[in-house]
Each structure stands twice: as C-alpha cells, then as structure tokens.
N, C-alpha and C positions, 0 to 999 in steps of 0.2 A: 518625431521629437517627443510627442506626448507619451508614447509608449516607452521611450528610452528613459524619460524622467521618472515614469512610474516604476520602471524596473530598478533604477538606482534607489529610489525611496523605499521600495519594497524590500530590497536586499539589505538596506541599511538598518532595518528594524531588528532589534535583538529580542528574541522571545525566551524568557527565562523558563527553564525546565522545572518540573516539580514531580514528586512521587507521593505515594500514600504516606511516606515518612518524611515529607518536606525536603526534597532535594535542595542542596545548597545552590546559590547563584552560579557557582563555577561549573555546574553540570552542563551537558550538551544543550544546544539551542533546541527550541520547540518544547512546548508544554507536554508533559507525559505522566502517566502513572505506571506502576509496575508491580509484578508479582515474582518473588524469588522462587527458584525451583524447589520443589519438595524433596526431590532426590538431589542431594548436594554433590557437586563435582567442581574441580578446579576450573574447568572451561566448559560450561554448559552450552547447549545450542540456544539460540534466541529467536523468538518470533515477534515481529513488530506488526502491530495491528493498526489499520488506518480506516477511519470511519467515512461515511458518505456525507454529502453536502447537507447542511442543516442540522447535523448531529454533533456529537462530541466524543471525547476519549473514553467516556464511560460505556458507550454503546457496545462495541465489540468486546470490551473488557469484561462484560457480563459472562462471556464464554471462558474466561481465564481458568476457572477451576476444572473445566472439561478438557483442557489441553494437556498434553503429556506432562507428567510430573517432573521430567528431567529438564524441561524448558524454562528459561528466563522469559517472562512475558512482558512486553513493553506495549503500551497503548498510547499512540500519539494524538494530540489535539491539532487540528489543522490551523494554520496561522491567521486566516482571515475571519474576523468576527462579523457575523450576520445579525446577531441579536443575542438575547440572554441564552446561554448554554447552546448556542447555535453557531457552527463554524464551517468553513469551506477551504478547500485547497486552491480554488480559483472561482471567480464569478462566472455564472452561466447566463447566456441569453438564448432565445429560441427563434429560429427562422424556419418557417414552413413546418412547424412542429418538431424540428430537429434541434438538439442541444448544441450550442456553439460555445466553445471554451474561450476564456481569455488567455491567449498563448503566453503573454508576458508573465502573468501570475502563475500559470501552470509550470512554466520553466523555472521560475523563482522557487516554487515549492519543491520541484524535483531536486534542485541544488541544495535546498535546506535539508531535505531528507538524507541526501548523500552526506552532507556535512554532519548531520546528527549521528549517522552510522559511524563515520570516521572518528567522532569524539566520544562515542558511548563507552569506549574502553577506559576512559578517564574516570568513570563512575561505577562501572559494572564489569566483573570478570565474565567473559563468554568466549566461545570458540568462534573466531572470526571467519572460519571456513564453513560455519553452519549457521548462517544468518538467513532467516526466512521472512518474507513479507506476505501479509495477508490483508486484503482490503475488500470492502464492500462498496459497490457503486463508484462514486468519485474516488474513494480510497483505493479501489482495485485499479482504477485508471492510473493512479500514481504508482502503484506496484508494478504495472507494466512499464511505465516511464523510467523508473529507477532500475528495475531488474534487467531490462533489455539493453540499457545503455551502459551499465557498469556491472556486468555479470560476474566479473572477478571478485566483487564484494558480496554477492548474493548466491546462496545455495539453491533457493527455490522461491517461487511466487505463487500464491493462491489467489485466484481471481474469482470474485463472486459478483455476478451481475454488473459487469463493467464493459469497457470498450478500449481499444487501442487508438490513441490520438494520431491523426495523420502527420502532424508536425513533429512527432517523435521519431517516425520511421527513418528520416535521414540521419539520425544520431545513433541508431541501433548498431550494436557492436558486430564484429565479423562472425561468420559461422564458426570459426575456430574458437573464439571466445565464448560463444553461446552454447557450445556442444554439451557442456556439463550443467546447464541451467535446467532445473526441474520446474515444470509449469502445471498447475491445476486450474482448469476453467470450469465454472458451473454457472448455469443461467436458466431462468424460468421461461418456458415457452409462452406464458401468459403475461410476461413483463410488459406493461404499457408505459414504463418510464424510459427504459433502455431496451429496445427490441432485441430479441434473441439473435437477430441477424448480425448484431455487433459481435457476439461471441463466435458465431460461425465464420464471419469474415476474419476475425483475429486468429482463429484456429488455422484457417487456410493459409494466412500470411506466415504464421509461425512455421508451418511445414516447409514453406519456401526458404526459410532461413535455417532450416535443419533441426527444428525443435518439434518433437512428437509429444504434445501435451496430453495429459490425462483430461479428457473432455467429457462433461456430463450435462445433460439437459433434464429438466424437471417440469412437470405441469404446474408451475407456481407463478405468482406475480413477482413484483420487485421486492424480494425478501430473501432472508436466509432461512430455509426450512431445516428441520431436523435431518432430513435425508442429505441435503447439501453439506451440512456441517459434518455429519458422520462420514461422508465420502471424503471430505477434506482431511479429516483425522486419519483415515486409512492411508491416504496419499502421504501425509506428513510423517507417518510412522515407518514408511518404506525406506 
C-alpha cells in the first residue's frame, strides 16, 4: 500500500520544463535544456542526454558542442531532488555493497521519460524515427529501461557505465520489435561504483533477445573518458 501511494503521488507531480531560452510552461514535462542543430533541417535527429545520480542536466550537456551538428540536443534533469543541483531518477540503497533501486520511482521515471518523448514534438521539430538516448550511470539505466520497452519510439541507446534492471526484463519488447534498436555499451574495467560485470551481463542478455550491441571496455573507473565518448560518436554517426 505504501508503494502504491508513493507511485500515485510521484506520478501526480508536474515538472515544468525549461531550456536555455526559458521554455514556456506548456512544454513537455521534466526539466531540460537544449541546443538547436547547427545544420538546419525540417526534421533533425534528436539525442536525449540523461545524467547520473547526484548530478544534473548540465553534466552531459557539457558534451553538446562535440555532438554531430545535425542533432537537436536535449539534456534532461531527473525528477527527484537530492540536494542543491543534485538529482536522481530514483533513490538508491545498498545491500552487501550492491545498489538496490527503488522500483516504484524507477518505473515512474521510465514513464515520465516516455511521456516527455511523446510530447517533445509540441515544442521542437525533430525526426521521430531518429530519437537516441544517451545516459551515464543511473541515466544509462533509464536509457535501457526506455529503449528496450518502447523500441518503436527509439532509434538507439548509448549506455555508459550502467546496468539493466532486473525488474525491467519482464517488460522488454519482443524480438521482432527490438530488431532495429541500435545499442552502444561502454564500461570501465576499474569501475568500483558499478562493476563491469553489469555491462557484460547486459550484453549477454541482449544477445538472447536478438540485439548485437556495439560493446566496448576500457581501463577506466566510473567515468566517461575521451575514448568512451569518441567511440560513442563513431557509433552515433553510423
């Protein structure tokens, strides 16, 4: 009952969007900033960036100028406030050194991201068949959760130092729907926050559902290195 009440309250909160140009209140839910494509087109591809726990929308947005000039770049702020300029997609607890997600909040955030994508066309022109999600850490967990459950809305997901939540697996789409989803996975072998075993397990699972991801490992800690980012760019441009 407590979890059900939490879910209703969580879903009932409206998060007003914003941009560098102060998006009006009628914009899609979730707080965000954006960068218009330098190369103008009627329907540009869009990449949606999602930060990790404890960070904010400005984190991955620092890479915006390095992304392809043809892309509309959107950077989301997670809905849960942890502190000043600190946000999360869901609360975490730890058991025997392993991260335990709050499934109610994680599901609420998954639905909010899908709703955001559905309503983004009300504020920005973009190609709805070329929507990419790129996340780091908890943000990449949400990229898995959205991309694998509604692949008809997503062209590709870039996973940086993340993991696939067990509770999402029962909701994953059919092999037929997943066959066109592009996936990039990168992880540091010295990551002491989320072990590289998470990436390996996710990659193995994706093969079982018919996805051959572009998979990369690096001798890095829990971070986005230049090599990781450059490999993601190569994947994105394919």
